[in-house]
C-alpha positions as CSV (number, residue, x, y, z in Angstrom):
1,M,25.9,-15.5,5.6
2,K,24.7,-14.7,9.1
3,N,23.6,-11.2,8.1
4,F,21.8,-12.6,5.0
5,L,19.8,-15.0,7.2
6,T,19.1,-12.4,9.8
7,R,17.8,-9.8,7.3
8,N,15.7,-12.4,5.5
9,L,14.4,-14.3,8.5
10,W,10.8,-13.1,8.0
11,G,10.8,-14.0,4.3
12,I,12.2,-17.4,5.0
13,L,9.6,-18.0,7.8
14,W,6.9,-16.9,5.4
15,I,8.1,-19.4,2.8
16,I,7.8,-22.1,5.4
17,L,4.3,-20.9,6.3
18,I,3.3,-21.1,2.6
19,F,4.5,-24.7,2.3
20,V,2.7,-25.7,5.5
21,L,-0.5,-24.1,4.3
22,T,-0.3,-25.8,0.9
23,C,0.2,-29.2,2.6
24,I,-3.0,-28.9,4.6
25,P,-5.4,-31.7,3.5
26,G,-7.8,-30.7,0.8
27,N,-10.9,-31.7,2.6
28,V,-10.3,-28.8,4.9
29,I,-10.3,-26.3,2.1
30,P,-13.1,-25.9,-0.5
31,Q,-12.2,-26.7,-4.1
32,V,-12.5,-24.0,-6.7
33,P,-12.5,-25.4,-10.3
34,T,-13.7,-22.7,-12.6
35,F,-12.4,-19.4,-14.1
36,L,-15.2,-17.3,-12.4
37,D,-13.9,-18.5,-9.1
38,L,-10.6,-16.6,-9.6
39,F,-12.2,-14.0,-7.4
40,S,-13.2,-16.4,-4.6
41,P,-11.9,-16.1,-1.0
42,D,-9.4,-18.9,-1.7
43,K,-7.7,-16.9,-4.4
44,L,-7.6,-13.8,-2.1
45,V,-5.6,-16.0,0.4
46,H,-3.2,-16.8,-2.4
47,L,-2.9,-13.1,-3.3
48,F,-2.2,-12.2,0.3
49,L,0.4,-15.0,1.0
50,F,2.5,-14.1,-2.1
51,A,2.1,-10.4,-1.8
52,V,3.5,-10.6,1.8
53,L,6.2,-12.9,0.6
54,I,7.5,-10.4,-2.0
55,I,7.3,-7.5,0.5
56,L,9.4,-9.5,3.0
57,L,11.9,-10.7,0.4
58,L,12.4,-7.2,-1.1
59,R,12.8,-5.7,2.4
60,G,15.4,-8.4,3.3
61,F,17.3,-8.1,0.1
62,N,17.4,-4.3,0.1
63,L,18.9,-4.5,3.7
64,Q,21.9,-6.5,2.5
65,E,25.0,-4.6,3.2
66,E,27.6,-7.1,2.4
67,S,26.1,-8.5,-0.7
68,L,25.7,-6.0,-3.5
69,F,24.3,-8.7,-5.8
70,F,21.2,-9.2,-3.6
71,R,20.7,-5.4,-3.3
72,S,21.2,-4.8,-7.0
73,H,18.9,-7.7,-8.1
74,A,16.4,-7.6,-5.3
75,L,13.3,-7.3,-7.5
76,T,14.4,-10.0,-10.0
77,I,15.4,-12.5,-7.2
78,A,12.2,-11.8,-5.2
79,L,9.8,-12.1,-8.1
80,N,11.5,-15.2,-9.5
81,T,11.5,-16.8,-6.0
82,G,7.8,-16.0,-5.6
83,I,6.8,-17.2,-9.0
84,F,8.9,-20.4,-8.7
85,L,7.5,-21.0,-5.2
86,G,4.0,-20.5,-6.5
87,G,4.6,-23.1,-9.2
88,I,6.3,-25.6,-6.9
89,T,3.4,-25.5,-4.4
90,E,0.9,-26.2,-7.1
91,M,3.1,-29.0,-8.5
92,L,3.5,-30.4,-5.0
93,Q,-0.3,-30.6,-4.7
94,R,-0.4,-32.9,-7.7
95,T,1.7,-35.5,-6.0
96,E,0.7,-38.0,-3.4
97,L,2.7,-36.1,-0.8
98,V,-0.3,-33.8,-0.2
99,T,-3.5,-35.6,0.2
100,G,-6.8,-34.2,-0.9
101,R,-5.4,-31.2,-2.7
102,V,-5.6,-30.5,-6.4
103,A,-3.2,-28.4,-8.4
104,S,-4.9,-25.5,-10.1
105,I,-3.7,-23.1,-12.8
106,Y,-6.0,-20.5,-11.2
107,D,-4.2,-20.9,-7.9
108,F,-0.9,-20.4,-9.8
109,I,-2.4,-17.2,-11.5
110,A,-3.4,-15.9,-8.1
111,N,0.1,-16.7,-6.7
112,V,1.8,-14.7,-9.5
113,A,-0.7,-11.9,-9.2
114,G,0.1,-11.8,-5.5
115,C,3.8,-11.5,-6.3
116,F,3.2,-8.4,-8.5
117,L,0.7,-7.0,-5.9
118,G,3.4,-7.3,-3.3
119,W,5.9,-5.5,-5.5
120,W,3.4,-2.7,-6.1
121,I,2.7,-2.4,-2.3
122,F,6.4,-2.4,-1.6
123,I,6.9,0.5,-4.0
124,L,4.1,2.5,-2.3
125,L,5.6,1.8,1.1
126,E,9.1,2.9,0.0
127,R,7.7,6.1,-1.5
128,R,5.8,6.8,1.7
129,K,9.0,6.3,3.7
130,E,11.0,8.6,1.4
131,R,8.4,11.4,1.9
132,S,8.6,11.3,5.7
């Protein structure tokens, strides 16, 4: 268990960062209510956060030496974790726990797109590492 936590420390810390950022009061962050705003800077932040999350999780899971399960299912676990987290953060914003924030399907779409972007970047980084 210690090695699992050590190898996934950056991914776990990134998850905490995502939760902290999604709990920032909404009056600090501009609201984006329409489909055309899918390409706004706010959505780019979502893409970035979740892409980095997937890269960190895939790296951590692939480094697992004692757990063949995490190494064998790294992609499935990482993507499911990212998509689940993307949904939970949006649902959390619908509650009274986070003031001034609004849940948005467009934010969730950006979260999921970020997960797949992170997977793609991870593949590119791994191929580059193999060549050198």
